[in-house]
N, CA, C and O atoms as a Maestro MAE file, in Angstrom:
{
 s_m_m2io_version
 :::
 2.0.0
}

f_m_ct {
 s_m_title
 :::
 protein
 m_atom[264] {
  # First column is atom index #
  i_m_mmod_type
  r_m_x_coord
  r_m_y_coord
  r_m_z_coord
  i_m_residue_number
  s_m_chain_name
  s_m_pdb_residue_name
  s_m_pdb_atom_name
  i_m_atomic_number
  :::
  1 25 38.859 59.750 43.174 1 A "MET " " N  " 7
  2 3 38.812 59.574 41.735 1 A "MET " " CA " 6
  3 2 38.850 58.075 41.420 1 A "MET " " C  " 6
  4 15 39.418 57.288 42.177 1 A "MET " " O  " 8
  5 25 38.254 57.700 40.321 2 A "THR " " N  " 7
  6 3 38.241 56.300 39.919 2 A "THR " " CA " 6
  7 2 39.619 55.851 39.459 2 A "THR " " C  " 6
  8 15 40.492 56.671 39.177 2 A "THR " " O  " 8
  9 25 39.796 54.570 39.390 3 A "GLU " " N  " 7
  10 3 41.062 54.001 38.924 3 A "GLU " " CA " 6
  11 2 40.970 53.729 37.420 3 A "GLU " " C  " 6
  12 15 41.322 52.648 36.947 3 A "GLU " " O  " 8
  13 25 40.501 54.706 36.703 4 A "ARG " " N  " 7
  14 3 40.263 54.609 35.268 4 A "ARG " " CA " 6
  15 2 41.486 54.168 34.466 4 A "ARG " " C  " 6
  16 15 41.344 53.481 33.455 4 A "ARG " " O  " 8
  17 25 42.673 54.553 34.902 5 A "PHE " " N  " 7
  18 3 43.890 54.248 34.157 5 A "PHE " " CA " 6
  19 2 44.736 53.167 34.821 5 A "PHE " " C  " 6
  20 15 45.910 53.003 34.487 5 A "PHE " " O  " 8
  21 25 44.152 52.437 35.749 6 A "GLN " " N  " 7
  22 3 44.871 51.368 36.453 6 A "GLN " " CA " 6
  23 2 45.464 50.392 35.441 6 A "GLN " " C  " 6
  24 15 44.779 49.961 34.513 6 A "GLN " " O  " 8
  25 25 46.726 50.049 35.619 7 A "GLY " " N  " 7
  26 3 47.396 49.105 34.737 7 A "GLY " " CA " 6
  27 2 47.918 49.720 33.451 7 A "GLY " " C  " 6
  28 15 48.456 49.010 32.601 7 A "GLY " " O  " 8
  29 25 47.768 51.027 33.295 8 A "LYS " " N  " 7
  30 3 48.235 51.739 32.105 8 A "LYS " " CA " 6
  31 2 49.487 52.529 32.428 8 A "LYS " " C  " 6
  32 15 49.706 52.928 33.571 8 A "LYS " " O  " 8
  33 25 50.314 52.755 31.405 9 A "THR " " N  " 7
  34 3 51.482 53.607 31.530 9 A "THR " " CA " 6
  35 2 51.339 54.762 30.560 9 A "THR " " C  " 6
  36 15 50.989 54.562 29.397 9 A "THR " " O  " 8
  37 25 51.607 55.972 31.033 10 A "ALA " " N  " 7
  38 3 51.520 57.165 30.200 10 A "ALA " " CA " 6
  39 2 52.851 57.897 30.215 10 A "ALA " " C  " 6
  40 15 53.513 57.978 31.250 10 A "ALA " " O  " 8
  41 25 53.236 58.424 29.071 11 A "ILE " " N  " 7
  42 3 54.398 59.306 28.969 11 A "ILE " " CA " 6
  43 2 53.855 60.679 28.617 11 A "ILE " " C  " 6
  44 15 53.149 60.839 27.621 11 A "ILE " " O  " 8
  45 25 54.183 61.668 29.434 12 A "VAL " " N  " 7
  46 3 53.701 63.024 29.191 12 A "VAL " " CA " 6
  47 2 54.895 63.912 28.876 12 A "VAL " " C  " 6
  48 15 55.724 64.185 29.744 12 A "VAL " " O  " 8
  49 25 54.979 64.363 27.617 13 A "THR " " N  " 7
  50 3 56.038 65.301 27.250 13 A "THR " " CA " 6
  51 2 55.626 66.690 27.711 13 A "THR " " C  " 6
  52 15 54.452 67.055 27.650 13 A "THR " " O  " 8
  53 25 56.601 67.454 28.169 14 A "GLY " " N  " 7
  54 3 56.291 68.761 28.740 14 A "GLY " " CA " 6
  55 2 55.615 68.633 30.086 14 A "GLY " " C  " 6
  56 15 54.918 69.545 30.531 14 A "GLY " " O  " 8
  57 25 55.824 67.490 30.740 15 A "GLY " " N  " 7
  58 3 55.145 67.213 32.003 15 A "GLY " " CA " 6
  59 2 55.743 67.877 33.221 15 A "GLY " " C  " 6
  60 15 55.230 67.713 34.328 15 A "GLY " " O  " 8
  61 25 56.817 68.624 33.041 16 A "GLY " " N  " 7
  62 3 57.480 69.242 34.181 16 A "GLY " " CA " 6
  63 2 56.858 70.525 34.671 16 A "GLY " " C  " 6
  64 15 57.240 71.027 35.728 16 A "GLY " " O  " 8
  65 25 55.894 71.080 33.922 17 A "SER " " N  " 7
  66 3 55.275 72.329 34.349 17 A "SER " " CA " 6
  67 2 53.963 72.557 33.606 17 A "SER " " C  " 6
  68 15 53.647 71.856 32.644 17 A "SER " " O  " 8
  69 25 53.217 73.535 34.064 18 A "GLY " " N  " 7
  70 3 52.019 73.992 33.388 18 A "GLY " " CA " 6
  71 2 50.973 72.917 33.124 18 A "GLY " " C  " 6
  72 15 50.688 72.078 33.979 18 A "GLY " " O  " 8
  73 25 50.404 72.962 31.914 19 A "ILE " " N  " 7
  74 3 49.358 72.018 31.525 19 A "ILE " " CA " 6
  75 2 49.874 70.580 31.571 19 A "ILE " " C  " 6
  76 15 49.150 69.673 31.982 19 A "ILE " " O  " 8
  77 25 51.116 70.372 31.153 20 A "GLY " " N  " 7
  78 3 51.689 69.024 31.189 20 A "GLY " " CA " 6
  79 2 51.714 68.456 32.597 20 A "GLY " " C  " 6
  80 15 51.376 67.290 32.803 20 A "GLY " " O  " 8
  81 25 52.110 69.268 33.566 21 A "ALA " " N  " 7
  82 3 52.146 68.815 34.963 21 A "ALA " " CA " 6
  83 2 50.735 68.502 35.459 21 A "ALA " " C  " 6
  84 15 50.539 67.547 36.210 21 A "ALA " " O  " 8
  85 25 49.759 69.298 35.044 22 A "ALA " " N  " 7
  86 3 48.368 69.041 35.436 22 A "ALA " " CA " 6
  87 2 47.894 67.707 34.859 22 A "ALA " " C  " 6
  88 15 47.191 66.954 35.532 22 A "ALA " " O  " 8
  89 25 48.274 67.418 33.629 23 A "ILE " " N  " 7
  90 3 47.914 66.149 32.997 23 A "ILE " " CA " 6
  91 2 48.573 64.991 33.738 23 A "ILE " " C  " 6
  92 15 47.939 63.964 33.980 23 A "ILE " " O  " 8
  93 25 49.834 65.154 34.094 24 A "VAL " " N  " 7
  94 3 50.551 64.129 34.871 24 A "VAL " " CA " 6
  95 2 49.784 63.821 36.157 24 A "VAL " " C  " 6
  96 15 49.558 62.657 36.487 24 A "VAL " " O  " 8
  97 25 49.393 64.848 36.864 25 A "ARG " " N  " 7
  98 3 48.694 64.655 38.143 25 A "ARG " " CA " 6
  99 2 47.355 63.942 37.952 25 A "ARG " " C  " 6
  100 15 47.001 63.066 38.741 25 A "ARG " " O  " 8
  101 25 46.627 64.309 36.929 26 A "GLU " " N  " 7
  102 3 45.327 63.673 36.668 26 A "GLU " " CA " 6
  103 2 45.494 62.203 36.289 26 A "GLU " " C  " 6
  104 15 44.742 61.353 36.767 26 A "GLU " " O  " 8
  105 25 46.458 61.900 35.447 27 A "LEU " " N  " 7
  106 3 46.695 60.504 35.067 27 A "LEU " " CA " 6
  107 2 47.104 59.673 36.278 27 A "LEU " " C  " 6
  108 15 46.625 58.555 36.461 27 A "LEU " " O  " 8
  109 25 47.987 60.221 37.099 28 A "ALA " " N  " 7
  110 3 48.428 59.505 38.303 28 A "ALA " " CA " 6
  111 2 47.260 59.301 39.267 28 A "ALA " " C  " 6
  112 15 47.124 58.233 39.865 28 A "ALA " " O  " 8
  113 25 46.427 60.318 39.414 29 A "ALA " " N  " 7
  114 3 45.263 60.201 40.299 29 A "ALA " " CA " 6
  115 2 44.303 59.134 39.790 29 A "ALA " " C  " 6
  116 15 43.572 58.529 40.573 29 A "ALA " " O  " 8
  117 25 44.304 58.905 38.490 30 A "GLY " " N  " 7
  118 3 43.453 57.884 37.892 30 A "GLY " " CA " 6
  119 2 44.074 56.501 37.895 30 A "GLY " " C  " 6
  120 15 43.488 55.558 37.363 30 A "GLY " " O  " 8
  121 25 45.257 56.365 38.489 31 A "GLY " " N  " 7
  122 3 45.871 55.056 38.635 31 A "GLY " " CA " 6
  123 2 46.969 54.712 37.654 31 A "GLY " " C  " 6
  124 15 47.533 53.621 37.735 31 A "GLY " " O  " 8
  125 25 47.296 55.607 36.725 32 A "ALA " " N  " 7
  126 3 48.338 55.311 35.731 32 A "ALA " " CA " 6
  127 2 49.731 55.417 36.335 32 A "ALA " " C  " 6
  128 15 49.967 56.195 37.259 32 A "ALA " " O  " 8
  129 25 50.636 54.633 35.803 33 A "ARG " " N  " 7
  130 3 52.067 54.826 36.037 33 A "ARG " " CA " 6
  131 2 52.470 55.896 35.040 33 A "ARG " " C  " 6
  132 15 52.234 55.738 33.842 33 A "ARG " " O  " 8
  133 25 53.077 56.991 35.509 34 A "VAL " " N  " 7
  134 3 53.373 58.113 34.623 34 A "VAL " " CA " 6
  135 2 54.870 58.368 34.540 34 A "VAL " " C  " 6
  136 15 55.571 58.399 35.551 34 A "VAL " " O  " 8
  137 25 55.337 58.548 33.322 35 A "ILE " " N  " 7
  138 3 56.710 58.940 33.043 35 A "ILE " " CA " 6
  139 2 56.658 60.402 32.615 35 A "ILE " " C  " 6
  140 15 56.016 60.751 31.624 35 A "ILE " " O  " 8
  141 25 57.336 61.239 33.369 36 A "VAL " " N  " 7
  142 3 57.341 62.670 33.110 36 A "VAL " " CA " 6
  143 2 58.561 63.001 32.255 36 A "VAL " " C  " 6
  144 15 59.699 62.847 32.701 36 A "VAL " " O  " 8
  145 25 58.321 63.452 31.035 37 A "ALA " " N  " 7
  146 3 59.396 63.834 30.123 37 A "ALA " " CA " 6
  147 2 59.387 65.344 29.962 37 A "ALA " " C  " 6
  148 15 58.344 65.939 29.691 37 A "ALA " " O  " 8
  149 25 60.550 65.963 30.129 38 A "ASP " " N  " 7
  150 3 60.634 67.416 30.002 38 A "ASP " " CA " 6
  151 2 62.058 67.789 29.625 38 A "ASP " " C  " 6
  152 15 63.001 67.055 29.921 38 A "ASP " " O  " 8
  153 25 62.207 68.924 28.978 39 A "ILE " " N  " 7
  154 3 63.539 69.407 28.627 39 A "ILE " " CA " 6
  155 2 64.352 69.706 29.892 39 A "ILE " " C  " 6
  156 15 65.580 69.622 29.890 39 A "ILE " " O  " 8
  157 25 63.650 70.054 30.958 40 A "SER " " N  " 7
  158 3 64.290 70.321 32.242 40 A "SER " " CA " 6
  159 2 64.212 69.066 33.108 40 A "SER " " C  " 6
  160 15 63.139 68.695 33.584 40 A "SER " " O  " 8
  161 25 65.348 68.424 33.305 41 A "GLU " " N  " 7
  162 3 65.372 67.224 34.143 41 A "GLU " " CA " 6
  163 2 64.936 67.547 35.569 41 A "GLU " " C  " 6
  164 15 64.268 66.742 36.217 41 A "GLU " " O  " 8
  165 25 65.312 68.715 36.049 42 A "GLU " " N  " 7
  166 3 64.943 69.118 37.412 42 A "GLU " " CA " 6
  167 2 63.421 69.235 37.558 42 A "GLU " " C  " 6
  168 15 62.855 68.751 38.539 42 A "GLU " " O  " 8
  169 25 62.759 69.873 36.591 43 A "ASP " " N  " 7
  170 3 61.301 70.011 36.643 43 A "ASP " " CA " 6
  171 2 60.622 68.651 36.519 43 A "ASP " " C  " 6
  172 15 59.661 68.360 37.232 43 A "ASP " " O  " 8
  173 25 61.128 67.823 35.610 44 A "ALA " " N  " 7
  174 3 60.551 66.487 35.434 44 A "ALA " " CA " 6
  175 2 60.665 65.679 36.724 44 A "ALA " " C  " 6
  176 15 59.710 65.015 37.126 44 A "ALA " " O  " 8
  177 25 61.811 65.731 37.364 45 A "ARG " " N  " 7
  178 3 62.040 64.983 38.603 45 A "ARG " " CA " 6
  179 2 61.131 65.487 39.723 45 A "ARG " " C  " 6
  180 15 60.600 64.690 40.496 45 A "ARG " " O  " 8
  181 25 60.951 66.803 39.814 46 A "ARG " " N  " 7
  182 3 60.114 67.381 40.869 46 A "ARG " " CA " 6
  183 2 58.675 66.868 40.767 46 A "ARG " " C  " 6
  184 15 58.082 66.472 41.771 46 A "ARG " " O  " 8
  185 25 58.125 66.877 39.569 47 A "ILE " " N  " 7
  186 3 56.751 66.415 39.373 47 A "ILE " " CA " 6
  187 2 56.670 64.896 39.539 47 A "ILE " " C  " 6
  188 15 55.724 64.386 40.139 47 A "ILE " " O  " 8
  189 25 57.657 64.180 39.010 48 A "ALA " " N  " 7
  190 3 57.662 62.718 39.140 48 A "ALA " " CA " 6
  191 2 57.729 62.301 40.608 48 A "ALA " " C  " 6
  192 15 57.052 61.359 41.020 48 A "ALA " " O  " 8
  193 25 58.536 62.994 41.384 49 A "ASP " " N  " 7
  194 3 58.626 62.679 42.816 49 A "ASP " " CA " 6
  195 2 57.286 62.928 43.514 49 A "ASP " " C  " 6
  196 15 56.902 62.192 44.422 49 A "ASP " " O  " 8
  197 25 56.595 63.961 43.082 50 A "GLU " " N  " 7
  198 3 55.294 64.302 43.665 50 A "GLU " " CA " 6
  199 2 54.271 63.176 43.478 50 A "GLU " " C  " 6
  200 15 53.427 62.956 44.346 50 A "GLU " " O  " 8
  201 25 54.344 62.464 42.352 51 A "ILE " " N  " 7
  202 3 53.347 61.433 42.043 51 A "ILE " " CA " 6
  203 2 53.923 60.018 42.117 51 A "ILE " " C  " 6
  204 15 53.263 59.052 41.735 51 A "ILE " " O  " 8
  205 25 55.155 59.903 42.609 52 A "SER " " N  " 7
  206 3 55.860 58.611 42.658 52 A "SER " " CA " 6
  207 2 55.983 57.998 41.265 52 A "SER " " C  " 6
  208 15 55.785 56.798 41.073 52 A "SER " " O  " 8
  209 25 56.315 58.851 40.303 53 A "GLY " " N  " 7
  210 3 56.498 58.406 38.921 53 A "GLY " " CA " 6
  211 2 57.960 58.397 38.538 53 A "GLY " " C  " 6
  212 15 58.840 58.447 39.397 53 A "GLY " " O  " 8
  213 25 58.209 58.333 37.258 54 A "ASP " " N  " 7
  214 3 59.567 58.341 36.719 54 A "ASP " " CA " 6
  215 2 59.772 59.607 35.904 54 A "ASP " " C  " 6
  216 15 58.816 60.183 35.385 54 A "ASP " " O  " 8
  217 25 61.021 60.035 35.794 55 A "ALA " " N  " 7
  218 3 61.343 61.250 35.048 55 A "ALA " " CA " 6
  219 2 62.425 60.972 34.024 55 A "ALA " " C  " 6
  220 15 63.300 60.131 34.231 55 A "ALA " " O  " 8
  221 25 62.350 61.693 32.916 56 A "ILE " " N  " 7
  222 3 63.383 61.611 31.895 56 A "ILE " " CA " 6
  223 2 63.545 62.975 31.255 56 A "ILE " " C  " 6
  224 15 62.559 63.643 30.944 56 A "ILE " " O  " 8
  225 25 64.800 63.391 31.056 57 A "ALA " " N  " 7
  226 3 65.071 64.645 30.358 57 A "ALA " " CA " 6
  227 2 65.003 64.352 28.863 57 A "ALA " " C  " 6
  228 15 65.742 63.508 28.355 57 A "ALA " " O  " 8
  229 25 64.121 65.047 28.168 58 A "THR " " N  " 7
  230 3 63.925 64.820 26.748 58 A "THR " " CA " 6
  231 2 63.613 66.129 26.042 58 A "THR " " C  " 6
  232 15 62.765 66.902 26.488 58 A "THR " " O  " 8
  233 25 64.314 66.370 24.928 59 A "ASP " " N  " 7
  234 3 64.019 67.520 24.078 59 A "ASP " " CA " 6
  235 2 63.309 66.994 22.843 59 A "ASP " " C  " 6
  236 15 63.950 66.471 21.931 59 A "ASP " " O  " 8
  237 25 61.986 67.130 22.808 60 A "VAL " " N  " 7
  238 3 61.208 66.542 21.715 60 A "VAL " " CA " 6
  239 2 61.445 67.234 20.379 60 A "VAL " " C  " 6
  240 15 61.012 66.730 19.343 60 A "VAL " " O  " 8
  241 25 62.127 68.385 20.381 61 A "SER " " N  " 7
  242 3 62.452 69.027 19.109 61 A "SER " " CA " 6
  243 2 63.705 68.424 18.473 61 A "SER " " C  " 6
  244 15 64.061 68.773 17.348 61 A "SER " " O  " 8
  245 25 64.370 67.522 19.190 62 A "ASP " " N  " 7
  246 3 65.575 66.864 18.704 62 A "ASP " " CA " 6
  247 2 65.281 65.378 18.462 62 A "ASP " " C  " 6
  248 15 65.163 64.618 19.423 62 A "ASP " " O  " 8
  249 25 65.161 64.951 17.206 63 A "PRO " " N  " 7
  250 3 64.843 63.543 16.915 63 A "PRO " " CA " 6
  251 2 65.811 62.544 17.563 63 A "PRO " " C  " 6
  252 15 65.410 61.436 17.921 63 A "PRO " " O  " 8
  253 25 67.055 62.925 17.710 64 A "GLN " " N  " 7
  254 3 68.035 62.023 18.337 64 A "GLN " " CA " 6
  255 2 67.762 61.840 19.831 64 A "GLN " " C  " 6
  256 15 68.082 60.800 20.407 64 A "GLN " " O  " 8
  257 25 67.179 62.844 20.440 65 A "ALA " " N  " 7
  258 3 66.889 62.773 21.879 65 A "ALA " " CA " 6
  259 2 65.656 61.938 22.164 65 A "ALA " " C  " 6
  260 15 65.496 61.401 23.260 65 A "ALA " " O  " 8
  261 25 64.792 61.833 21.178 66 A "VAL " " N  " 7
  262 3 63.547 61.109 21.383 66 A "VAL " " CA " 6
  263 2 63.777 59.657 21.041 66 A "VAL " " C  " 6
  264 15 62.856 58.846 21.140 66 A "VAL " " O  " 8
  :::
 }
 m_bond[263] {
  # First column is bond index #
  i_m_from
  i_m_to
  i_m_order
  :::
  1 1 2 1
  2 2 3 1
  3 3 4 2
  4 3 5 1
  5 5 6 1
  6 6 7 1
  7 7 8 2
  8 7 9 1
  9 9 10 1
  10 10 11 1
  11 11 12 2
  12 11 13 1
  13 13 14 1
  14 14 15 1
  15 15 16 2
  16 15 17 1
  17 17 18 1
  18 18 19 1
  19 19 20 2
  20 19 21 1
  21 21 22 1
  22 22 23 1
  23 23 24 2
  24 23 25 1
  25 25 26 1
  26 26 27 1
  27 27 28 2
  28 27 29 1
  29 29 30 1
  30 30 31 1
  31 31 32 2
  32 31 33 1
  33 33 34 1
  34 34 35 1
  35 35 36 2
  36 35 37 1
  37 37 38 1
  38 38 39 1
  39 39 40 2
  40 39 41 1
  41 41 42 1
  42 42 43 1
  43 43 44 2
  44 43 45 1
  45 45 46 1
  46 46 47 1
  47 47 48 2
  48 47 49 1
  49 49 50 1
  50 50 51 1
  51 51 52 2
  52 51 53 1
  53 53 54 1
  54 54 55 1
  55 55 56 2
  56 55 57 1
  57 57 58 1
  58 58 59 1
  59 59 60 2
  60 59 61 1
  61 61 62 1
  62 62 63 1
  63 63 64 2
  64 63 65 1
  65 65 66 1
  66 66 67 1
  67 67 68 2
  68 67 69 1
  69 69 70 1
  70 70 71 1
  71 71 72 2
  72 71 73 1
  73 73 74 1
  74 74 75 1
  75 75 76 2
  76 75 77 1
  77 77 78 1
  78 78 79 1
  79 79 80 2
  80 79 81 1
  81 81 82 1
  82 82 83 1
  83 83 84 2
  84 83 85 1
  85 85 86 1
  86 86 87 1
  87 87 88 2
  88 87 89 1
  89 89 90 1
  90 90 91 1
  91 91 92 2
  92 91 93 1
  93 93 94 1
  94 94 95 1
  95 95 96 2
  96 95 97 1
  97 97 98 1
  98 98 99 1
  99 99 100 2
  100 99 101 1
  101 101 102 1
  102 102 103 1
  103 103 104 2
  104 103 105 1
  105 105 106 1
  106 106 107 1
  107 107 108 2
  108 107 109 1
  109 109 110 1
  110 110 111 1
  111 111 112 2
  112 111 113 1
  113 113 114 1
  114 114 115 1
  115 115 116 2
  116 115 117 1
  117 117 118 1
  118 118 119 1
  119 119 120 2
  120 119 121 1
  121 121 122 1
  122 122 123 1
  123 123 124 2
  124 123 125 1
  125 125 126 1
  126 126 127 1
  127 127 128 2
  128 127 129 1
  129 129 130 1
  130 130 131 1
  131 131 132 2
  132 131 133 1
  133 133 134 1
  134 134 135 1
  135 135 136 2
  136 135 137 1
  137 137 138 1
  138 138 139 1
  139 139 140 2
  140 139 141 1
  141 141 142 1
  142 142 143 1
  143 143 144 2
  144 143 145 1
  145 145 146 1
  146 146 147 1
  147 147 148 2
  148 147 149 1
  149 149 150 1
  150 150 151 1
  151 151 152 2
  152 151 153 1
  153 153 154 1
  154 154 155 1
  155 155 156 2
  156 155 157 1
  157 157 158 1
  158 158 159 1
  159 159 160 2
  160 159 161 1
  161 161 162 1
  162 162 163 1
  163 163 164 2
  164 163 165 1
  165 165 166 1
  166 166 167 1
  167 167 168 2
  168 167 169 1
  169 169 170 1
  170 170 171 1
  171 171 172 2
  172 171 173 1
  173 173 174 1
  174 174 175 1
  175 175 176 2
  176 175 177 1
  177 177 178 1
  178 178 179 1
  179 179 180 2
  180 179 181 1
  181 181 182 1
  182 182 183 1
  183 183 184 2
  184 183 185 1
  185 185 186 1
  186 186 187 1
  187 187 188 2
  188 187 189 1
  189 189 190 1
  190 190 191 1
  191 191 192 2
  192 191 193 1
  193 193 194 1
  194 194 195 1
  195 195 196 2
  196 195 197 1
  197 197 198 1
  198 198 199 1
  199 199 200 2
  200 199 201 1
  201 201 202 1
  202 202 203 1
  203 203 204 2
  204 203 205 1
  205 205 206 1
  206 206 207 1
  207 207 208 2
  208 207 209 1
  209 209 210 1
  210 210 211 1
  211 211 212 2
  212 211 213 1
  213 213 214 1
  214 214 215 1
  215 215 216 2
  216 215 217 1
  217 217 218 1
  218 218 219 1
  219 219 220 2
  220 219 221 1
  221 221 222 1
  222 222 223 1
  223 223 224 2
  224 223 225 1
  225 225 226 1
  226 226 227 1
  227 227 228 2
  228 227 229 1
  229 229 230 1
  230 230 231 1
  231 231 232 2
  232 231 233 1
  233 233 234 1
  234 234 235 1
  235 235 236 2
  236 235 237 1
  237 237 238 1
  238 238 239 1
  239 239 240 2
  240 239 241 1
  241 241 242 1
  242 242 243 1
  243 243 244 2
  244 243 245 1
  245 245 246 1
  246 246 247 1
  247 247 248 2
  248 247 249 1
  249 249 250 1
  250 250 251 1
  251 251 252 2
  252 251 253 1
  253 253 254 1
  254 254 255 1
  255 255 256 2
  256 255 257 1
  257 257 258 1
  258 258 259 1
  259 259 260 2
  260 259 261 1
  261 261 262 1
  262 262 263 1
  263 263 264 2
  :::
 }
}
C-alpha cells in the first residue's frame, strides 16, 4: 500500500472493534500514526498494539471524557 498518510496522525473513535478497527488498520497501513480511542481500554490497546499505535479509553457520549 502507498504511504498516503505518511506524516499524519489520526484519532479513530470506536477503533477497538468492527468498522473502527478496520479503519485503524487501513490508516496505519497507509503510514499514519493512529490513536485508537474506544470505551473499552482493553479493545483499544489490543488494536493499538497490533499496529504499533497508541490507545486511549474514551466515552464519546460523555463530554467530560472527551
